[in-house]
C-alpha positions in Angstrom: 95.6 89.8 62.7 92.7 90.6 65.1 90.0 87.1 65.0 87.2 87.3 67.0 89.1 84.1 69.0 91.6 87.6 70.2 88.7 89.8 70.4 86.8 87.5 72.5 90.3 87.0 74.6 90.6 90.7 74.9 87.2 91.8 75.7 87.8 88.8 78.9 91.7 90.4 79.8 89.9 93.8 80.3 86.5 92.5 81.8 89.1 90.7 84.4 91.2 94.1 85.0 88.0 95.8 85.8 86.6 93.5 88.0 89.8 93.6 90.0 89.9 97.5 89.7 86.9 97.6 90.8 87.4 95.1 93.9 90.5 97.0 95.0 88.7 100.2 95.1 86.1 99.0 97.2 88.4 97.2 100.0 87.0 99.1 103.1 90.0 101.6 104.3 90.9 102.3 107.5 89.0 105.1 107.9 86.1 103.3 106.5 86.8 100.9 109.5 86.7 103.8 112.5 83.8 105.4 110.9 82.2 102.1 111.0 82.9 101.1 114.0 82.2 105.0 115.9 78.5 104.4 114.3 78.4 101.5 116.7 80.4 102.2 119.4 78.9 105.4 121.1 81.1 105.1 125.1 84.5 106.6 124.7 86.1 104.6 127.0 84.9 101.8 124.5 86.4 103.6 121.6 89.7 104.2 123.2 90.2 100.2 123.8 89.7 99.7 120.4 92.6 102.2 119.2 94.7 101.0 122.2 93.9 97.3 120.8 94.7 98.6 117.1 97.6 100.1 117.5 98.9 96.9 119.8 97.7 95.0 116.7 99.9 97.5 114.3 103.1 97.1 116.5 103.0 93.3 116.8 102.3 93.3 112.9 105.7 95.3 112.5 107.3 92.6 114.3 106.3 90.1 112.8 106.6 91.1 109.2 102.8 91.0 108.9 99.9 93.1 106.9 100.2 96.2 109.1 96.8 97.7 107.4 95.1 94.5 107.8 96.1 93.6 111.4 95.3 96.9 112.8 92.0 97.1 111.4 91.3 93.9 113.1 92.1 95.5 116.4 89.8 98.5 115.3 86.9 96.6 114.8 87.1 93.5 117.2 84.8 94.6 119.8 81.9 97.2 117.3 79.1 94.9 118.6 79.7 95.1 121.9 77.5 97.8 123.4 74.9 97.0 121.5 75.0 93.1 121.7 76.9 92.3 124.8 76.1 88.4 125.3 78.7 86.7 124.5 76.4 84.2 122.7 75.7 87.1 119.9 79.1 89.0 120.5 81.4 88.5 117.2 78.4 87.1 115.9 76.5 90.2 114.9 79.6 91.8 113.7 80.8 89.4 111.5 77.3 89.9 109.9 78.0 92.9 109.7 81.6 93.0 108.2 80.8 90.1 105.5 78.2 92.7 104.4 80.9 95.3 104.6 83.4 93.5 102.4 85.5 93.4 105.1 88.5 90.6 104.2 87.4 87.2 106.2 91.3 86.9 108.2 89.6 90.0 110.0 86.3 88.6 110.8 87.9 84.8 111.7 90.6 86.5 114.0 87.4 88.6 115.2 85.3 85.8 115.5 88.5 83.6 117.6 88.3 86.2 120.5 85.4 84.8 121.7 86.0 82.0 123.3 82.2 80.6 123.1 83.4 80.1 119.4 86.5 78.1 119.9 84.7 74.8 118.3 84.1 76.5 115.0 86.8 79.8 114.9 90.1 78.2 116.9 92.9 80.3 117.5 95.1 78.6 115.0 96.5 81.7 112.9 98.9 84.2 114.5 96.4 87.3 114.0 93.5 85.4 116.4 96.5 85.1 118.7 97.9 88.1 118.9 94.6 89.8 119.3 93.5 87.3 122.1 96.3 88.3 123.6 96.1 91.9 122.8 92.6 92.7 123.9 92.7 91.8 127.8 96.2 93.5 128.7 95.3 97.0 126.8 92.9 96.7 129.6 95.2 96.5 132.8 97.8 99.1 130.9 94.8 101.9 131.2 94.0 100.9 134.6 97.5 101.0 135.7 98.1 104.3 133.8 94.9 106.2 135.3 95.7 104.6 138.8 99.5 107.1 138.3 99.9 110.5 140.0 100.5 112.0 136.0 97.5 109.6 134.8 100.1 109.0 132.1 100.9 106.0 130.4 104.2 107.6 129.1 107.0 106.0 131.8 104.6 103.5 132.9 107.0 100.4 134.0 106.4 96.9 133.2 106.5 96.0 137.0 103.5 98.3 138.0 101.7 95.9 135.2 102.7 92.9 137.3 101.8 94.6 140.5 98.3 95.7 139.8 97.6 92.7 138.2 98.1 91.0 141.3 96.2 93.5 143.3 92.6 91.7 143.9 89.8 93.8 143.3 92.3 96.4 140.8 90.2 96.7 137.4 88.0 93.6 138.0 86.6 93.9 134.6 90.1 92.4 133.2 90.2 89.1 133.0 93.9 87.9 134.9 93.3 84.6 132.9 92.9 85.3 129.6 95.5 87.8 130.0 98.2 85.0 130.8 96.5 83.0 128.3 97.0 85.4 125.5 100.9 85.7 126.1 101.2 82.3 126.1 99.0 81.2 123.2 101.2 84.1 121.6 104.5 82.8 122.5 105.7 85.8 124.0 107.1 86.2 127.7 104.7 88.0 129.6 106.6 90.9 130.6 107.8 91.2 127.0 104.1 91.5 126.0 103.4 94.2 128.3 106.4 96.2 127.4 105.2 95.8 123.8 101.8 96.9 124.1 102.7 99.9 126.8 105.3 101.1 124.1 102.5 100.7 120.9 99.8 102.8 123.5 102.3 105.4 124.3 102.4 106.2 120.5 99.1 107.8 120.6 98.9 108.4 124.2 97.1 111.6 123.1 94.2 109.8 121.4 93.9 107.4 124.8 94.1 110.0 126.6 96.7 108.5 128.7 99.6 111.4 128.1 99.1 112.8 131.6 97.7 115.6 133.0 98.2 118.8 131.9 100.0 120.7 134.8 102.0 117.0 136.3 103.7 117.1 132.7 104.5 120.8 132.4 106.1 120.2 135.7 
């Protein structure tokens, strides 16, 4: 029998289903995240850095059996406010506001805040996602710099030993903080050489997008 009570229950269930469907439809996609990132980041090299961290995070998500899309999106967006707000007191705080307004997952926002050491009191890196983002951030810069000084300017076939050697070279890639690089791998609980190897593999998978596939003349030879 269809009573007022069953009618009310039916309407509530229908309303809940509609809300869930609406929420699912409005969750930002990877394409949304890319468009958002490029709207705020115009420097091509910084865009490539974001793509490098994105793919490294995707590979780590796969390694740990985590959500690849969420981890990758965290990498893609992690420095989305840096070009406009390079002051570390503002960096990540601004992006956190932007991303909340855009309906992004709070786990993404937390990890982005946590990768700025100035936020460690409020956003300590206690979860795997935050640790992975911090670990991938600096190493992608060192790998890129090392690849670009090779004769073929390629990340393909780059050896871990070459990256380690450049890490010890004073003045090379001065913008890459060696202490943060080493600390990142330690916090994540991975061997530094294994960490470098995995990120090289990840970056090699999108070498063309990163401009690290090598010069055409040398690749052809």
